[in-house]
N, C-alpha and C positions, 0 to 999 in steps of 0.2 A: 377339335380340335383349330382353335380357329386360324385359316389361312391354307388349312389342307382341303383338297376336293372330298366333295362328299354324293358318293349318293344315295337315294330314298328308291327303298324295290317298290313296285309296284305291278304283279303278276294279274291280267289279267285276260280271256278267254272268252272267246261265242263266238255264234255263227248267225250273221256275217261280223268279222274281227272287229273289235270295238274300238274305239276313236279314246285315246286316251289321251284328259284336260288336269291342269294338278289346278288350287286353289291351295292356300297360307290368309291363314283367320278370318275365313271368309272372302276373302279375294283374290282374283283370275292373276295368274303369274303370269306378267310377258319374260316370252324368251329372250333373248335376247346371248348375252357376249359370258355373262355371270349365273342366270341359269336355264340352263338346256333339254327338255323334253329328248331322250333319244328314241331310236326304233321299238325296245325293246318298251316303251311304256316309264322305262323309269326319269327322275330326275336328279340330271347333272348339277350340279355348282357350283363352280369355281371361287378358288381359293376361299371361303369364308368367314364370314365374320358375328360380331356379336349378332346385328342385326339381321343376320338371319334364321335365328333361332326361333322356333313355337310351331304350330298346330300345319300340317300340313294333311293338305286333303286329294286325295286320286279318285279323278274317275274317271270309270269306266263305260260307254254308252253304247249300244248299237240299237238297229228301229224294235228290238225284243225289250228291252228295259235299260235297266242305268245301276252300277254297283258301285257301289263308295267302298274304299280305304283310307286308314287314319296315321299318318304317320307322326311323329315330336323328336322334333328335334334341336340340342340341348349344346350350344358348340361350346366346350371350357375353353378361358380364354388364358394366356399367362398374366399374371399378379406384373401392375406399374405399379410402382410408389411416385405419388404426384411430388414434383417439385418445391423443395424449400429451401433454408436455409443451411450449410454445412457447419458453419463456425457460428457456435451460441455463446453470450457470458449470462450468467446469474449471480443475485450478488448474495454474496456469503449471510447462510438463516434463510433464505426462503426458494420459494418454486420454484424451478425451472420445467419448461412439457416441453418438450425432442417430440415434431413431429413423426410421423411415420401415415402419410394414410393414403394407401395401394388400394387398388382396385383391380379387379376382376371373375374371371366365370369357373369356376362356383368364386361366393365370396373365398379371398385368402386366411388364411390364420397367419397373425406375427405374432414374431419371437423376440427377444431383443439379449444383444450380450453386450460387455463392456470391458476393454480392453482385450477383445478376445475367450474373456470365460460371461456365463449367462447370467443375466441379473438375476440372484436370490429374490427372492419371494417375500422380503422384509418386511411385516408388518410397521405402519407407519415410516419407509423409506423411501418402494420403488410400488409401482399401481400402473399397468397398462390400461388404459383409457380404451372404451369400446367401438372407440375413434382408431387404435391401434396406434395412438400417443402414447409416449410412455413417463406421469408424473415422477421426476423427484420430490420429493418434500424434503423440506427443513436444507438445504444445501449446504453441505459442508469441503472445506478442501478433497480428500482424501475421492468428490463425488466425483472429481478431473477430471477428463480420459475422451474415449476415444469408442461409441457405439454407434453397436453396427444391429440394423434395421432391418430383418432378413421376413419376408410376402413370399407365404407357400400356398399352391389347390396343386390338383390332378395336373393340370396342366406345365406348373412348370418353377422353377421361386426369381428372388433379383432379392437384390442386399441395397441399404444405402448405409451411407455412413458420419456421421454426425458428430464434432468435436465440441467438448462444452466444457469451456470455463471458470469456476468459482472469484468472482473478484472480491477480498477482503479489503479491509479495513487495513492503512499501516499498521504493524503493530513494535516495537523496537527487543530489539535483542541483546543490544549491548547498549549498552547508557553509560554518555561523559562523565557524568558525577562529578561532586566539588573537587576544587586544591586549592590550598596556601601556598603562593610562589616564593620566593627571596627575588629583590631585583635582578635579574640576566641570568635567569638562571632557565630551559623552555619549556611551554607548552605545549601539552600531547593534548588532544580531548579526540575520544572514538565516540562515531555513534555509526553501529547496523542496522538498521532494520529488516524487516520482511513482510510480504501484501503481495497478494496479487490484484492488478498485472504491480509489476517490482517498482516500488515507489522509491524518486525520484528526494531526493538529501540536500538542505540548505543550510546553510548557519547562520545569524546573525547573531549577529553582538553590542551588545544594548543597545534593541531596536536598529540598528543598522547592517543592511546585508552587509555580505562579506565571501568575497571569493580567493583575493588572492590567500596563502597560504592554505590552501584548501586539496586535497590530495584525498579523490575516488579509489577506493579496490577494493576485491576480496567482498563487494557487494556491496560494500559499509565506504561512510565520510571521516577523514581525519583533517582535522586544525591544528597546527604549528605555527610554532610562535618562535624562533632563534634563540633571543633572548627578553626577555620582557621587562617593561618597564610598571612605573605605575599608573601611564595611561593602560593599562591593558587589564588592567578590573573591569571588571564588569557581570554582566549576565552575560552568560552566553545560553544562547535555543538554538537546538537544533531542533527541521522541521522532514517530516515525510510525507511523500503527499500523492499520492494515487486518481486519478480518474473517481471514485469511490472517498473519497474524506482526504485529512489531514490531521496528522496527532505531532505533538514540541515535547520534549527534552528539558529542562533550564537546570545550567548545571550554573555558582556561583565563583568566580576566578577572582580571588585574594593574592595580589602584590605585596606583600612589605618590603621597607625600605629603611635603612639605617638611615641613625638620627644626622641629619646635617644644619647646622648653623648658620643663623641668620647675622650674616653681617661678620666682622673679622674673629680670629681664632683667641686675638687676645686684644687690650684696651687699656686705658688710662682716665680713670677719674678721679680731680681733684675738687674737694672740699674742705667748708672751714669747720673746725674744729667743733665738734658741742653743736655743727647739724647733722639734721638729717639726710642720711644718703640710699641710693638702692641700685644695688651692682644686678644689671642685667644680663641675660641667658634665654636667647631665645632662638628657640631648637623646632625645627618641623619631623617626620618620621612616622612610617607607619608597622605596627600600633606606634599612636603617638607616645614621642621616649617621655620616663621620669628624668628628672630634671634635681640634683642633687649637686651642694655646694661644701667645699672643705678646704677649709684654712687651718696650714702648720701643721699636716699632716692628719688634721683629724675631720671629721665632719661638723659641719656647723648645728647645731641644736634651736630650733626657736625658745626663744623667751620672751620677755615681754622687752625685752630689746636688740634681739636683729627676731627677723622669724622669714620664711617663705611668702613669696604670696602665689596666688592662681595660677599666672603665664609664667612662674618659673621664678622672677627676680627677687632676688637680697637685697630689705627691708632694712634697717640700720637706725636704727633710733637716736639726736642725742647722741652723736660719735664720742667716743674717749683715744686718746691713743694709742691703747688695746689694740682697737678693727684696724687702725691704720695695717698694710701690710696685701699680701698677695693670694686671691680671691681665685679655685681650683671652682671652673663647676661643668658636669663631668653628665651630658644628657645621655640616657640609652633606652635601648629598646631588649629585644626578646634577636635582633639581627646584627646589632654591631651598639660602639657606641663612642664620643665626640666630646672633644673635652674644650675648651674656652676658658682663658685666665683674662683675671680683671686685678688690676692692683688698682686700691683707691689709696690716696694722698690724700690727708690732713694738712691743714696749715691755718698757723693760728691768725690771725690779725694784726701781731705784731708783731711773730715769730718762725724758726723760717717753719719749710713743709716737713712733715712727716710721712716716711710710710717707709717695709718692714721686708 
């Protein structure tokens, strides 16, 4: 055993008493602190090392002749595992090679455990290499953990731990989804992702990075707005990123608006009797409002005399007395309705103005 004291025997007799000398591998052994020939002819080696192993020859000699004695010394050395990284990482789907190069005499036997359990001999998953290294094929998340390499021989055993992390591209576990909101509603978008290492989540709104209203919680990220306006409509992108790569989830937010009039809610229009008249009713909204005209409680129907233009205005050709009066323009969408009153006054060149 390494570091033990070893005594090699050499019993010789003769007349006169023979002198004893020793050789190793054909070379004389100088006596000193580590090798000493005892009075009985034995060779004592202090704190034997691997370098002391080999073939020894005891030579007993007197004037009458020479006698030889051969001894083979085997020094057993406990295993030693060469240093290396104790933390390793591998991308998901790739191979991982866990080092365990051990030295010792006799040659150590290598075994592996994962999280305290013997690594199974799974076809195509684990393979212990001749060097002692453990090959993990097609790495998966479940392969992450603490692996223990043990090297053992007749002289002793030693172990070394290696922590393996499996790196994986982020994948979304919660997607934000599309939203259709009314003006003033609360906006709430949630985005969560997993990966190794844990991904960082960020938000972009209409290609602009935003941090206001972003809350990190429970391993995910929430984007909030207390009361949306039309400016909050657009494309919302959730990014999940780690050292392996990044992925995105896109959602669309549509903020609807009730119709709103351009200009005053009431107006007067004076035209000559017999001329054409155009009653304007401009309104905006989202979705675009539908324009309807009402006079005397009845809808104004399109005809060759009166018809509604594409922009919502009401055109009247060659006005007659019955065209004078109050017209109600209704601009309506799914969010609401707004009304405008237009009073049409018709006057003749010689007579008074007419309105009803």
